[in-house]
Every structure is written in C-alpha cells, then in structure tokens.
N, C-alpha and C positions, 0 to 999 in steps of 0.2 A: 626412168624413175629419178635419175640424177638431175636431169633438166628440170623436172617438176619441182624438186627440192630447191634448186637454185632460183627458180622463178618465185617460189613462195618466200624465200629469204629476201629477194629483191623487193617484193610487195611489202613485207614487214618493215624493211628499211625505209621505203617510201612513206608508209603510214607514220613511222616514228618521226621522220623529218618534218612531215606535215604537222604533227601534233606539237613538235618542238617549236615550230614557227608561230603557232597560235598564241595570242596574248594571254597573259595570266590575269584573270579577273579576281583572284583571291576569294573565291566563293566560300561561303560558310557551310558547315556541315549541318544537315537537318537531323534533329534529335527528336525521337518520339517521347511523349510523356504518358503514353498508354501503359497500363499494367493490369494484371489479372490476379487478384487476391481474394479467394472466396471466404477467407476468415476475417477480412476487414469489416469495420463497422459501416453502417449505412452512410452513404455519401450522396448528398443532394444533387451536386453537379453531375455526377456519374448517372444517377437515376434520371435526371432531367434530359441528359443527352440520349439516353435509351428511350425515354418517352417520345422525343422528337421523331426518332426512326419508327418506333412502334405505332404511333398514331398515324403516320403516313401510310403504313401498311393496312391498319384496321379501319380507318375512316376514309382517307383520301383515295386509297387504291382498293377499296373494298370489293369492287367489281372484278378484280383481277385474280382473286382466289389464291393469294400468295401464302405459302407455308412459312410461318415464322421460324421454325426450327431449321429449315433449309436456308433461310436468309441468314440466320445467326451463324451457321456452320460456314457458309461462304464468306461472310463478313469477317469472321475470326481469322480465316486463312488470308484474306486480302489485306488486313491490317498489319500482318507480319511484314509487309513490304513498306518501308519507311517513306518512300517517295512515289507519288502518283506517276504512272506511265502516261505521259502526255499524249502519245499517239493513240494508245488504247482509250484514253478519256475522250479524245476528239472523235474517234470512231463511235464511241458510246453515245455521245451527243447527237451525232448524225443519225444513228439508228433510232434513238428516241424521238427525234424530230420527224423522221419519216413515218415511224410507227404511229405517232400522234396524229399526223395528217391522214394517213391511209386507213387506220383502224379505229383509234380512240375517238376521233371527232365524229365519224359517222355513227358510232355506237352511242355516244352521249346525246347526239341530236335525236336519234331514234328513241332513246330512253325518255327524253323530255316530251317528245311527241306522244308516246304511249301513256305518260302520266296524265295527259289531258283527255285521254279517251275514256268515256264512261261506258263500262261493260261489266256484265256479270260473269264473263269468261276471260279473266286476265291471262289465263294460260295459253290463249290463242294469239296473244300479242308477241311477235317475234322480234329479236334484236340481231343486228349483224354480229358475226363472230369476232371476238377480240384477238384470237390466235389462229394461225394457219401454218402451213409448211415454212413460210418465210419468216413470220413473226411467231416464234414459239414461246411457250410459257417459260421454259428454261432460259431462253435468251433474254427475256424481259427481266427475270429474276437476277441474272448476272449483271445486266445494265443498272438495275436499281442498287445493287450492292456496290458497284463501281462508284456510283454517285454518292452513296452513304460514306464510303471510305474516303473519298476525296474531300468531302465536307469536313470530316473529323480531322483529317490531316491539316487542312487549311486553318481550322480553328485551334490547332495545337492544344487540344483538350487534355488536361491532366486528370484523366479519369480511370476508374477501376472498371474494367470490362465486365467483371462479375455483376456489378450493379446495372451496367448498361443493358446487358442481356436479360437481367431480371425484369427491368422495366418493359423491355420489348415483349417478354412472355406475358406480363400482366396486361399489356395493351390488347392482347388477343380477345379479351372479353369486352372490350369497348366497341360498341356498335354505333353510338351517336355521341355528340359532344357532351350531352347531358350525363353520360355514363362516366366521364373522366373523373370527376370529383369523388364518385362513389367507388370506382374500381381501383384507381391508381393511388400510390402512396403519397403523391404530391397532388395538390389541387392545380387546376389549370392556371390560376392566378400565380401561385407559387412557382410553377414551372416557367411562366413568362418572366417573372422577376429574376429568377436564378440565371436563366439563359441571357436575359438582357444585361444583367450586371456583369456577367462574364465577357460578353462580346463588346460592351461599351466601356468597361472599366478595367477588368483584370487582363484581358488579352492585349489591349493597347499598351498597358504598362509593361507586360512581359515582352512584347515586340520591341518597345523602346529600349529596354535593357539589352536585348540581344543585338539590336542595330547599333547602339552606342559602343558596345564591346567590339563589334565587327569593325566599325570605323577606326577604333583605336589600333586594331591589328593591321588594317590596311595602311593607316598613316605611319606605322612603324617602318615601312619599307622606304629606303632612301630615295627611290625614284618617284615616290608619291609626294605631291605638294598640296597645300591647302590654298584655295583661291581666296583672295582678299578683295574687299570692295574699294571704292575710291578713297575712303578714309583710312585704308590700311587695316581694317578690322576683318577678322576671320568670318567666313560665310558658312562654314560647315560643309562645303563642297570640296572634295578631294579629286585631284586629277594626275594623270601621268601622260606626258607627251611621248607617244611611241615614234612619231615621225613629224618633224617640225614643218615640213612642206616648203612651198615656195614663198616668195616675198609678198604676194598678194594675199592679204588677210581680210576677212569680213570685219569692217569697221562700222559702217552705217547699218541701221536697222533695215534699210531698203536694199542692201547688197544682196545679189542673187547668189544662192549656194546650191550645189548639187551634192547630195550626200548618200552614202550607204551607211546604215546604222543598225545597231542591235541593242535591245534593252533586256536585261536579265534581272531576275529577282536575286535577293541576297544569297539564296541557296542554289542558284544556277538554272532556274526555269526561264526559258525564253518567253518573254512577254510581248515583244513587238519588234518588227524588223521589216526591211523591204520585202524579203522573201515571204513573210507572213501576209503582208498586204496582197501580194500577187496570188498567193495560195487562196486567200479568202475571196478575191475577185474571180478566180477561176471556178471556185465552187459556186458562186452566184451565177456564173455563166452556164454552168452545168444544170443548175436548178431551173433556169429559164427554158432550157430545152425540154424539160418535163412539165412545164406549165401549159396546160391545155386551154387555159382561158385567153391566151394571147394568140392573135393571128400572126401570120408569117412576117408581114411588114412591120408590125409593132415589135415583134421579137427581134428583128434585125436592127431596129433603132437602139434597143437596149444592148444588143451585142456590140454595136459600134461604140457606144458609150463606155462599156466595160473594157473593151479592147484598148481604147484610148487611155483609160485609167491604168490598165496593166502596164502599158508602155511607159507611163509616167512614174509608176510606183517602183519599177525596176531600178530607177535612179531618180530619187526625189529632187525636183528642182523647185525652189520656192524662196521668197524673201527671208532673210535671217530672222526677222521678228515673227515669222509664222512657224518656225521650227521649235516644237516642244515649248519650253518655258524660258523666262528671262535668265535664270541661273545657268542653264545649259548654253544659251546664246552667248553669255559673257565668257564662258569657258572656250567656246569655239573661236573667239577672237584671238586666242593664244597661238593658233596654228594657221598656216597658209594653205594655198591650193595644193592638193596632193598629200596633205598632212593627215595624221591619225592621232586621236586622243581618246583616252579612257577616263571616264568620270564616275566617281562614287558619290551618291547623295541620297537624301531622303526622298521617298516616293512622291511626297507632296510637292517637292521642288522640281521633280522630273515630269509629273503628269498634271499638276495643278488640281483643278476640281475633279478631274477624272480618276484621281488616285484611289479613292475608295471603291471604284468599280473594278479596279485592276488587282489590288492587293489589300490585305488587312491594314488597319491604321498603324502608323509608326514603323512601317517596313522600309528597308533600304534597297536600292537598286544600283546596277552597274549599266552605264550607257557607253557604248563604244561607237565612235563616229569617224568615218573616213570622209574627209572633205575633198571630194573629187575635183570640184571646180568652184572658183570664186570669181564673180564679176562685180566690179565696183560700180554702184549706181548712186549718183548723188541725189540726196533727198530733194524733192520739189519744194522750192521756197514758198513759204506761206504768203498769200496775197496781203499787201499792205493797204490798210484802210485809208481813205481820203480824209477822214475826220481829223481835224487839228486838235491835238491833245495839249492842254495848257501845261506850262511848267509847274512842277510840284513846288509848293511853298506853304507858308503859314496862311491859313484861311482865317480871316478876321470876320467876326460876326458883325453884320450890319445892324446898326441901331437907328430906329426912327428918330428924326429930330423932335425935340421937345415941343409940345404944343400942337403937334400935328399927328394925326392918326397914321399908322403904317398903311401904305397902299397895298391892297390885295393884288396878287399877280393876275394878269389877264390870261384866261385860258382860251386858246384858239383851237376849235375842233378840227380834227384831221378829216379831210374830205375822202370819202370812200370812192375808189376807182372802180 
C-alpha cells in the first residue's frame, strides 16, 4: 500500500511540474449572461432566442417527434455548464453526421418519392425508420440539446430563460411557416430583425469591449510587449518571447520555416494546431475506409495523399509568407530557429478572411509558435525588362508651327502571328 501511495505522489509531482512548465496564456474567464426570472417583463431578445430553437423542433425537425418539454428539461440542465465540452461537442457532430448519412437522407429521399406517387391508399406507402438500436430517439434529443446549448454560449446571449422556454412551448403549435405570425408573440419579420441586430450590432460591440479589456490585462504583464511597425507606431499585437532561439531568423518572405503552433480563443478553447490538423486528416482517412463507392485502387490513392499530409502537418514546413497572416509573420521575425513566441491579437489579424468562420466578430486569440527550423532562402530577383526607360524630366507640350496644320500620327497595324 505504501508503494502505491509513493507512486501516486510521484505522479502528482510529475503532473505539477509539467503544468508549471506550460506557458501562461492569460486566458479570460467565460461569464454567462443567462438568467431565469419568471417575474420579469416580456423580453423580445429572449423570446426570439426561444423561437429559434422552438421552430427548429416544430418545423425543421417535425418528422423526428421531439418532445419539447424533454428538450427544455435537458437544455436547462446543460446550460448550467458555462463552457462547452469540446470533446463531447465533436462527438455530437460526428454522431449527427453519420446519422444524417445513414438514416435521415434515405428517409427524406423516400418521403420526396412518396409525395410524387398518386394513390388513394397513402397508408400503404412506407418510409425507412429514422431510429433504431444504434440511433435512438433519446440520443438524437441529447445531440440536438448539445447543439442548442453550444450556440447559445457562443452567442453570449443576455437572455431570460423563462421567456426562452415560453417561446419554445408556444412553437409546439406551429406546423407551417404560415402559422408563425398567428401563433407566436413575435412575427417572423420581427424575429429576424431582433436576432440580426443582436448578432451584427450588439454582439460585436460586446465582444470588442471584452477583448479590449483583455488586451489591457495582458499588456500589463512586464514580459509582454506591443509590436510596432516600421514607423514605430503600435500595431495592437502583443507578444512575449519565451525563448529567443538561434541566430538564424526568418527575414525574407520566402524563408522556409518549420513550426509547431497552437491557436486558442480568448477563453482558452483550442481552435487550431498541428495536432488538430493531424486528427482531422486521420478522421478523413477513417471515413474513406467506410466509403463503399470507392474501389480499392482509388481508395489507396487517397490514403497515400492523406498519409503524406499527415506527415507534413505534424511539423508544418512552408514559406514565411504562407503562415497565417502578415501580422504574425512580422512577430515571428523576432525569434530565431528553436525559438518560441506567444502572440495576443485580434482574430481578424490572426485568421484574415477566415476569422468569421472560426469566432464571432471582434474576438481575441492567443497564438503560440515554436519555430523549430529556419532556412534562409533569398528571393528570386525579378526579371529586368529590355525596354529603355527615358529619364524623368519636364515634358514640354509640342506646338505645331504657325501656318501649318499639325500632322496626324501614322498608325501602323500590328501583324497577327
């Protein structure tokens, strides 16, 4: 027993050392704005959020026979957790993807086919089962609740759950889109305006406020510096050099770099990394094995391509100008081969046009980069034209001599080869 206790203590010490060695990213704490007050006055945003979920159940998923009260009970329990369990969410997405392919798609195709059949005995037209021992009604309900909860967390809705659930219960009586304006307390148009204003105006403003406050707290640490441009002006990008690395630094845009990196959201969610690329590629490889439309030779071709990408993704090698964005590339020039740098910046500066697909507008991220290797590659000089360029100078306007008409230029047609 004593040996076991000693071993356990050693393991705890090892974990503690490992955690102590990990870089501090100064993550922000996620705060919920959800509350439940049955005595509060009618709130349009809360009701609109409930309409969104309720109409998904009553119209979009009408064939699944979902019980609204069961969904509300499960959702209320799930929303007490402030942060989405990413592993659970990924498993849910995998489940829904497979369920859609194996059950929902055949069901919908058969339903459309039946709609085209002219018969006086519609009861004789059968449909494939939506649920079985693998895909149960309860499992689908749980999956839908997980998706609802994750969406509400990402939107950081400041809503009263009392009115959210009231809207979901009202939506039970909505059978078609035409019923919405009659049954619900908000018209479909009002619902769209309220949700649109929140996602496009209120949420970006709230996220900007949170991100700016977070940057101020990060910048307050002595080891954190703000990157400046060539004119010495602040860029809004903050960095900390964890390890300076060797003398060889990426200077040219064409310099080859090999990196291990991680990108986290302001609140600590892993968004992108070498490991995630590899994980995604392995999942694609697994799905290929289940694809019955491919023959063995074609499947092997795809296997080889994916295996090559997996090998490359474990340590990404690419020119400096192809790694993320210009802002991050400029920060990487501060460290040499073997160096490590942590960068705090706006998601738009980290992902460019991809930012809106990854995070809500005006969010901040942390990027940690280990510059494993740097190879200096001189840019290829641009070809010099043989055309003789006249010296710049004052161009005087030519004036035709008096008494003589200005001669028109002769236009010589270019022969077509």
